[in-house]
N, C-alpha and C positions, 0 to 999 in steps of 0.2 A: 704451778707458779709461772710456767713459761707461756702456755697457750690458754690458760683458764679452763682446761678440760676438767680437772679434779674439782675446782670450785663449782663449776656448773653441775657436775654429778652430785656433789654434796647438797647443793640447793634443790636439785630435782628430787633427790631421794631423802631429804631431810636428815642428812648425816654430816659428821665432821669431815671436811675435805682432806684432813690429814690422814684419815683412814685410807682413802683412795690413793693418796700420794705414796704412802708406805707400801701398800699392796702392789701398786703398779711398779714401784722401784724394785720390789722383790721379783715380780714377774719379768721385769726387764733383764735382771741378772740371771734368772733361771729359765732360759729358753727363749727370751726375746719377745714373749707375748705382750708384755707391758709396753714395749716400744712400738710394736705393731698397732695395738689398740690406741695408744696415745696419738701416734702419727695420723692414723686414718680418722680418728675422732676430730682432731684438729683440722683436718682437711675438709671433711664433709659436713660438720656441724657448724653453722654460722654463729657469730657472736650475738649476744642478746640484743644489741642495738643495731644490728646489721641484717640485711636480707640476703646477701650473697655469701656463700661459703668460699673457702680458699681455693677450691677446685675451679669454681666458675671464674674467679679472678685469674687463675693461671691460664685457663682456656681463652680468656679475653686479653691476655698479655700483661696483666697487672701483676708483676712478679716482685715480691718483697721478701725481706728476711724471714718473716713468720711462715710464709708458705714454703720457702726453701728448707727451713728447719723442720717443718712437719714432714716433708718428703724425705729428708735425711733420716728422721726418726723411723719412718716406716721401712726404708731400705735397710738400715742397720738392723732393725728388728727382724726382718726377713732373713738377712744373712746369719744372724745368731741362731734363729730358729732352724735353718737348714743344717748348721753345724751340730745341732743337738738332736737331730732325728734318730740317731742311733742310741741315744741315752734315754731309754724308756722311763727310768725312774724319775729323772728331772722333768720330763714332759708330763708324766702322770701327776707329779706334785703341782705343776703349773696349771693343769686343767682342773684339778680338784680345788686349788685356791681360787681360780677364776669363778668356778661354780659357786663356791661359798660366798665370794664377794657379790656376785649377781643376786644370789638368794637373799643376802643381808640387805642389799639395796632395795629389792622388791618388797621385802617385809617391812622395812622402815618407811617406804613410800606409802604403803597401804594400811599401816597400823592405826593411824588416826583418822582415816577417811570414814565419815558416817555412812550408814546404809542409805541408799537413795529411797526417797518417798515415791512410790509408784503413782499416787494421785497427783503429786506436784509435777512429776515428769510427764504425765499424760496431759496436764493442763498446759504446760509449756509447749508440748508438741501440737496441741490443737489451737494455740494462739496464732492470730494472723501475723505475718512478718512485719517488722517495723520498717518504717520509711528510712531509707539510707541516702546519704549525700552521693552525688555522682562521683565516680572514681577520679582520682587525681594522678596524672602521670608521674611516676616516681622513678622510672628507668628510661634510659636513652638508648638509641640504636647503637649496636656495636660499631667499632671504628671501621671495620671492613665494609660496612654498608654506607658509610658516609661518602659524600662527594669526593672524588679524587682530585687532588691538586697536581697539575702536570709537573711542576718543578719540584714537588716533594717537600716544600718548605713549610714550616709553621713556626709560630711564635710561642714562647713560654714553655714550661715543663708540662709533660703529659701525665705523669704518674704511671705510665705504661712502660713495659720493656720495649714496645714498638707501637706505632700508631700515631696518627696526626692529632694536632690540637690538644686542648686540655679537657679531655672527656670527664675527668673527675670534677671539674669546676664549672660545668655548664649549668645554666639555670633553665627554667621552663621555657622561656622565650627562645633560647638557643635550640632546645630540643624540638620546639614547634617548627622553627625554620629548617632544621635538618630534615624533619619528616616531610616538609614541602619541597625538598630538593634544593634549598638555598644554603650555600656554604656559610658557616658562622663567621661573624666579624668579631673584631676586638670588643665591641660593645656587648656581644652576646656571651663573652667569656669573662668571668669575674672570679675573684678569689674570696669566698666567704670567710675562710680561715687561713692563716699563714701556713705555708707548707712545712712539713716536718723537716727540721734541719738535718742535713746529712752528717754522718759521723766522720771521724778521721779516716784517712786513707791508709794509714800505716798498720792497721790491724792485721791485714792479710799476711804481710811479711813476718810479723811476730808470731802469728798462729803457725805458719809453716815451720819457722825455726824451732818453736817450742815442741811441735809435733815430731820433728826430726830428732830433737834431743830426747824426747820421751821414748820414741821408738828405739833409739840406740841404747838408752839405759835399760829398757825392758829386755831387749834381746841380749845385751852383754851380761846382764845379771843372771840369766838362765842358760847361757851358752855352754858352760862347762858341765853342768849336772842335769841337763834336760835333753830330750830328743830334739831333732831339728824342727819338726812341726810345732812342738810345744814352745820352743824358743821363739820361732817366728810369730806364732800367734800372740805371745805375750807382748812382743814389741809392737806389732800392728794394732793390738787392742789398746795399748797405751797411746799410740799416735792417734787412733780414731777417737779416743776419749778427749784428747786435746783439741782435735778438730771440732768435735761436737760442742764442747764448752765454748770454744772461740766463736763458732758460728752463732750459737745462741746469744753470746755477749754482743757480737757485732750487729745482730738483728735488732737489739734494743738501742744500740747506738745509732742506727739508721743507715748503715752501710755494710752489706754483706758481699764480699767479692766473689765473682764467679770462679776464680781460681781456687779459692778455699773449698767451694762446693765440689768442684771437679776432683781435687785431690782427696777429699773425704770419700767420694764415691769410689775412686780408684783404690783407696786403702780398704774400704769395706769389701770390694771385690777380691782383693788379694787375701784378706782375712778369711773369706769364704773358701777360696781356692786352697789355702793351707790345710783345710780339713780333709782334703783328698790325699795328702801326703801320707805314706806309710808311717805308722807310729814307731817303727824300729829303726828309722834312719837317724844315725847319730851325727854329731858335728865334727868327728875326727875321721880322717881318711886313713884306713889301716890296710896293710898288705900282710896276709897270713897264709900259711900252707899247712894242711893236715896230711900227714903221711903215715897212716897205720901200717905196721909190719905184718900183721896177721888178722884173721877174721875176728878173733876175740878182742882185739884192740879197736875195732871200728865202733865208734859211738853211734847211738841211735839218732842223734840230731846234732847238726853243726849250725851255728848262727854267727852272723856278721852284720853289724849295723850299716856301716858305710865303708867301702873299699873294695879290694880285690881278694877273693878267697879261692884257693886251689885245693881240691881234695884229690890226692893221688892214691888210687886204689890198685895201682899196677903190681904191687907186691903181694896182693891177696891171692891165696891159692884155694880155690873152691873146687871140691871134687864133684863129680857128677851126682846129682840128686840133692846137693847142699843148696840152701837158700839164705841169702843175707839181705837185710833191709836197712836202709839209712836214708836220711833227708838232710838237705842243706837249704837254709833260708838267708837271703841277703836283702837288706832294706834298699840300698842304692849302691850300684857298682857292677861288678862282674864276678861270676862264679864259674869255675872250670873244674870239671870232674874227669879224671883220667881212669879208664876202666881197663881191666885185663883183656887180652885179645881172645881168650878161649872161653869166656862166660857169656851167657844169655842175659841181656840187660833189658829190664822193663822200666821204662821211663814215664814219669808224669811231671811235665814241665809247665809252669805257669809264670808268665812275665806280665806285670801290670802295664808297663810301657817300656818297650825295648825290642830286643832281637833274640832269636834262638838259633844257635849253631849246633849242628849234628854231624856225626862222622860222614864224610863224603861231600859236605857243603863247601862252596867256595868261600874262603875266608874274607874275600873282598866284597862279597854279596851280603851287605848288611841291610836288613829290612826292618826299620823301626816302626812299630805299630802298637796301639793300645790293646790290652786284654788278649795277648797271644798265649796259646796253650798247645801242647803236643802230648799225646798219649800213644806210645808205640813200643814195640819190642824189637831190639836189635839182636840179630842172630850172631853166633860166633864167626870169626873170620875163617875163610876157607883155608884148609890145611892145618888148622890148629886143633888140638885135642879138645874133646867135649868136656866142658867144665860145668859148674853149677849155675845158679840163677841169682842175679843181683838186681834188687828192686831199689830204685832211687827216686825220691821226690825232690824236685828242685822248685824253689819259689823265689822270685826276684821281683821286688816292687818297682824299681826303676833301674834299667841297665841291660845286661846281657847274660844269658845262660848258655854255657858251652859244654858239650860232651865230646870227648876224644878217646880214641883207642890207643893204648900203649903199643909200642913197637914189639913185634914178636921176638 
């Protein structure tokens, strides 16, 4: 109902366009394939009464709300698709539904087609070609091939985002003069139909305010009981929905602001980036300390969403030959593990984005980098009795992992 894609598919396949609208809406919500298909079909397939598609109009500078909305659909669909790459069940459902719709359209298109008569087809092929009228020029040279006016001035609206004169409104005489190298005059430029009235200018401000309000409401409603990534995704998705509806509305009003398009693209980019956030990052900053008194009280796993966690194992007494394994996972923040001086420590440390501090490192030497990992074994300190072996797995999504020796 926005770009005429579903109605064109329905007419081409002899099906109710509502079927395509419903299926594409479902595909848009489950993986973004519906938005991708709708946006690219809107861009590359011209209207029934036009010869140029929206891509050619964009390349020649004729930018309007319909083309920008189609680009926005395609970009948002690609962003949603990238966030769903890890969800194989949703992608499988989208692919199966797409194949079913394509099969139904193909069957509906060919169900009533009669079998071709081979004799009639051969007679048509053997018939001499019919006389045709000479071709009539229906296109004009691109504006960048037109004669250059040194002062850069022109009269009247162009219908282009940039470019001289009124290329939309040239008639055949003007096109012939341009081909001969003669700049068009005012007599060569005429307006066969009144220009489309421009819509109100206040739509961009209201779209921004409504998107900001929707994003705040979506994030605030999920801030307490959801992870940080899910809460941010909810707010950005609400804001992006408002931007999309506002741009579609303003496109039909005749004025789509570049600011709304830019903000919608930024919002879509931020929504795609939130998919990279660790799912265990919470919205509360917590400081906690785990201090088991003996080996039996050491848990197999310690978890912290967001904050600073300290695991103090200095009171653990491991005899020679004993082995103890534990792990600590922090979504965002810092984790510090204090180990006894007389044990052998086997470390497996992974940090998504941040720094790793080991015994002997300079505390002021902080090296923040993505995908940092260390796998090593720390021998007991010199002069201490031989103890057992302590195996520790540290995982930090965003922040710092530190391992320190307790004082002897």
